[in-house]
C-alpha positions as CSV (number, residue, x, y, z in Angstrom):
1,M,-27.1,4.1,47.5
2,T,-28.5,7.6,46.5
3,L,-28.0,9.8,43.5
4,A,-26.4,12.2,45.8
5,D,-24.0,9.3,47.2
6,E,-23.3,8.5,43.5
7,M,-22.3,12.1,42.6
8,E,-20.2,12.6,45.7
9,F,-18.3,9.4,44.9
10,L,-17.6,10.6,41.2
11,R,-16.5,14.1,42.6
12,K,-13.7,12.2,44.6
13,Y,-12.9,9.6,42.5
14,D,-9.0,9.8,41.3
15,A,-8.4,8.3,37.8
16,S,-4.7,9.0,38.4
17,Q,-4.4,6.0,40.8
18,F,-4.5,3.5,38.0
19,E,-2.3,3.2,34.9
20,R,-3.9,4.4,31.7
21,P,-2.9,2.7,28.4
22,S,-3.1,4.9,25.2
23,V,-5.7,3.7,22.6
24,T,-5.3,4.0,18.8
25,A,-7.4,3.1,15.8
26,D,-5.6,1.5,12.6
27,I,-7.3,0.9,9.4
28,V,-6.7,-1.5,6.8
29,V,-8.0,-0.3,3.5
30,F,-8.7,-2.6,0.5
31,T,-9.3,-1.7,-3.1
32,I,-9.3,-3.5,-6.3
33,M,-7.0,-2.1,-8.9
34,D,-5.7,-3.9,-12.1
35,N,-7.7,-7.1,-10.8
36,D,-5.3,-7.1,-7.6
37,L,-6.4,-6.7,-4.1
38,K,-4.5,-3.8,-2.8
39,T,-4.2,-2.2,0.6
40,L,-3.2,1.6,1.6
41,L,0.3,2.2,3.4
42,I,1.8,5.3,4.6
43,K,5.5,5.8,4.9
44,R,6.3,7.5,8.2
45,G,8.4,10.5,8.4
46,Q,9.3,10.5,11.9
47,P,10.3,7.9,15.1
48,P,9.4,5.3,16.0
49,F,9.9,3.4,12.5
50,A,10.8,6.5,10.6
51,G,10.8,5.4,6.7
52,Y,8.9,2.4,7.3
53,W,5.3,1.7,5.9
54,A,2.4,1.7,8.2
55,L,-1.3,1.5,8.4
56,P,-3.4,4.9,8.4
57,G,-4.3,5.6,12.0
58,G,-3.6,7.3,15.1
59,F,-4.5,8.0,18.9
60,V,-8.2,8.3,19.9
61,K,-9.1,11.6,21.3
62,M,-10.8,11.9,24.9
63,D,-14.0,13.2,23.5
64,E,-14.5,11.0,20.5
65,T,-15.6,7.4,19.8
66,I,-13.0,4.9,18.4
67,E,-15.2,4.6,15.1
68,R,-15.0,8.3,14.6
69,A,-11.3,8.2,15.4
70,A,-10.8,5.7,12.6
71,G,-12.8,7.8,10.0
72,R,-10.9,11.0,11.2
73,E,-7.4,9.5,10.9
74,L,-8.2,8.0,7.5
75,E,-9.2,11.4,6.0
76,E,-6.4,13.3,7.8
77,E,-3.7,11.0,6.4
78,T,-5.0,9.7,3.1
79,G,-7.7,12.2,2.0
80,V,-9.9,9.3,1.6
81,E,-13.1,10.4,3.0
82,P,-15.1,8.0,5.5
83,S,-18.4,8.3,3.7
84,E,-16.8,6.7,0.5
85,V,-15.8,3.5,2.3
86,Y,-17.3,0.4,4.0
87,L,-15.8,0.3,7.5
88,E,-15.9,-2.6,10.0
89,Q,-14.2,-3.2,13.3
90,L,-11.9,-6.0,13.0
91,Y,-10.2,-6.7,16.2
92,T,-8.3,-5.6,19.3
93,F,-4.4,-5.8,19.3
94,G,-2.9,-5.4,22.7
95,D,0.5,-7.0,22.8
96,P,2.2,-4.8,25.8
97,K,5.1,-4.5,23.6
98,R,3.7,-3.7,20.1
99,D,4.5,-0.1,20.3
100,P,8.0,1.0,21.8
101,R,6.8,4.5,22.9
102,T,4.4,3.5,25.6
103,R,1.5,0.9,26.4
104,V,-0.8,1.1,23.3
105,I,-3.9,-0.9,22.5
106,T,-5.0,-0.5,19.0
107,V,-8.7,-1.3,17.7
108,A,-8.3,-2.3,14.1
109,Y,-10.8,-1.7,11.4
110,F,-10.9,-2.8,7.6
111,A,-12.4,-0.5,4.8
112,L,-13.4,-1.6,1.5
113,V,-13.5,1.2,-1.3
114,V,-14.4,1.2,-5.1
115,S,-11.1,2.2,-6.8
116,S,-13.1,4.9,-8.9
117,K,-14.2,6.6,-5.6
118,I,-10.3,7.2,-4.6
119,Q,-9.2,10.7,-5.4
120,P,-5.4,11.6,-5.6
121,F,-4.1,11.6,-2.0
122,V,-3.8,15.1,-0.5
123,T,-2.5,15.2,3.0
124,G,-0.4,17.7,4.7
125,R,-0.4,15.8,7.8
126,E,2.9,16.1,9.6
127,G,5.2,13.0,9.7
128,I,3.8,11.4,6.5
129,K,6.3,11.1,3.9
130,E,4.5,9.1,1.0
131,V,0.9,7.3,0.7
132,R,0.9,4.4,-1.8
133,W,-1.2,1.3,-2.8
134,F,0.4,-2.3,-2.3
135,S,-0.7,-5.5,-3.5
136,V,-1.5,-7.4,-0.4
137,H,0.3,-10.5,-2.0
138,N,3.4,-8.6,-2.3
139,L,3.8,-6.2,0.7
140,P,7.0,-4.3,1.6
141,D,9.5,-5.9,4.0
142,N,9.6,-3.0,6.2
143,I,6.5,-2.4,7.9
144,A,6.0,-0.6,11.2
145,F,4.6,-2.1,14.4
146,D,2.5,-5.2,14.3
147,H,0.8,-3.6,11.2
148,R,1.6,-6.8,9.0
149,K,0.0,-9.2,11.4
150,I,-3.1,-7.0,11.3
151,I,-3.0,-6.9,7.4
152,D,-2.6,-10.6,7.4
153,Y,-5.5,-10.9,10.0
154,S,-7.8,-8.6,8.1
155,L,-7.3,-10.5,4.9
156,R,-8.1,-13.8,6.4
157,R,-11.3,-12.0,7.6
158,L,-12.3,-10.7,4.2
159,K,-11.7,-14.3,2.7
160,N,-13.8,-15.8,5.3
161,K,-16.6,-13.2,4.8
162,L,-16.8,-14.0,1.1
163,E,-18.2,-17.4,1.8
164,Y,-21.3,-16.3,3.9
165,T,-21.7,-12.6,3.1
166,A,-21.9,-10.2,0.0
167,V,-19.3,-7.9,1.9
168,G,-17.1,-8.1,-1.0
169,L,-19.4,-6.2,-3.4
170,E,-18.5,-3.0,-1.5
171,L,-15.5,-3.2,-3.8
172,L,-17.3,-3.1,-7.1
173,P,-19.4,-0.4,-8.6
174,S,-23.2,-0.4,-8.3
175,A,-23.5,-2.2,-11.8
176,F,-21.0,-5.1,-12.7
177,T,-20.5,-7.9,-14.9
178,L,-19.9,-11.5,-13.9
179,T,-16.5,-11.4,-15.1
180,D,-15.8,-8.4,-12.8
181,L,-17.3,-10.2,-9.9
182,Q,-15.1,-13.5,-10.7
183,N,-11.9,-11.0,-10.8
184,L,-12.8,-9.7,-7.4
185,Y,-13.3,-13.1,-5.9
186,E,-9.9,-14.2,-7.4
187,A,-8.0,-10.9,-6.4
188,I,-9.0,-11.5,-2.8
189,L,-8.5,-15.3,-2.7
190,N,-5.4,-15.0,-4.9
191,E,-6.3,-17.9,-7.2
192,K,-7.9,-18.7,-10.5
193,L,-11.6,-19.9,-10.3
194,D,-13.3,-22.3,-12.8
195,K,-15.6,-19.7,-15.0
196,R,-18.3,-22.2,-15.5
197,N,-18.5,-23.4,-12.0
198,F,-18.2,-19.7,-10.5
199,R,-21.2,-18.5,-12.7
200,K,-23.3,-21.4,-11.9
201,K,-22.9,-21.1,-8.1
202,V,-22.8,-17.2,-7.9
203,L,-26.1,-17.0,-9.8
204,S,-27.9,-19.8,-7.6
205,M,-27.2,-17.7,-4.4
206,G,-30.0,-15.3,-5.2
207,I,-28.0,-12.2,-4.4
208,L,-27.6,-10.7,-8.1
209,Q,-30.3,-9.1,-10.0
210,P,-29.8,-8.4,-13.7
211,T,-30.1,-4.9,-15.5
212,R,-31.1,-4.2,-18.8
213,R,-27.8,-2.5,-19.3
214,Y,-24.7,-3.9,-20.8
215,K,-20.9,-3.2,-20.7
216,K,-19.3,-2.6,-24.1
217,G,-15.9,-4.1,-25.0
218,V,-13.9,-5.6,-27.5
219,H,-15.9,-8.8,-27.3
220,R,-19.8,-9.1,-27.0
221,P,-21.4,-6.9,-24.7
222,A,-21.8,-8.2,-21.3
223,L,-25.0,-8.0,-19.0
224,L,-24.5,-5.8,-16.0
225,Y,-25.8,-7.1,-12.5
226,M,-26.7,-5.3,-9.3
227,F,-26.9,-6.7,-5.8
228,K,-30.5,-7.4,-4.8
229,R,-30.3,-6.5,-1.0
230,A,-29.7,-3.3,0.5
231,K,-26.8,-4.4,3.0
232,S,-23.6,-5.6,2.1
233,T,-23.7,-7.7,5.3
234,S,-26.6,-10.1,4.1
235,T,-25.9,-13.4,4.5
236,F,-26.3,-16.5,2.4
237,K,-25.5,-20.1,2.4
238,S,-21.9,-20.8,2.6
239,V,-20.4,-21.7,-0.8
240,K,-17.2,-22.9,-2.1
241,F,-15.8,-22.2,-5.6
242,E,-13.9,-24.5,-7.5
243,R,-10.2,-23.7,-8.7
244,E,-9.5,-23.4,-12.3
245,P,-8.4,-26.8,-13.6
């Protein structure tokens, strides 16, 4: 087939002969607040599911990538800038009945953001009544669509990635104490870890670099650490931490 044949085929091609499902991007945003893992939800102001809580997200435009759509929806609905978060594609959810409006396939992402980078929510987006952080361990009952399923899946992915990557450090400032790091793990895993065992194992991973700075508090100043590698997706040997006895 020649280039001319190809061009002629495309000129005559009729896309309307096939059904065209809509595509959305939904984002599970995680942060650590008050030693608790929280996720961001918006209260819908219009049907379907008016008055229900939902993930930030929306329809993908014809001229944008799905990742670009995820970043755009995140900023438009919550005021959180995509440049301030770690964004990773999670999974595609395509149950034919997941959206009562029409056939909608969603590509879900999870985003990690340090709480200090979060600005007060500023959104003039029509159809949004409220934006709020919820503990992932205490979500509201009225969650729209299949978004609870997406949140649960995202939490499982984050927990699994803690065992072989340093992606969780995206939830911490650039310099942190070992207590900060343990609080992070405990918030995500939702369980108390043995302090001595945790410090021994996390230091043996070879992913932390001590600084010459200290964090002052009511007790003895604590040494601050930084992550050694440039990418949070760097891998290390799978490790399991012991629970607090």
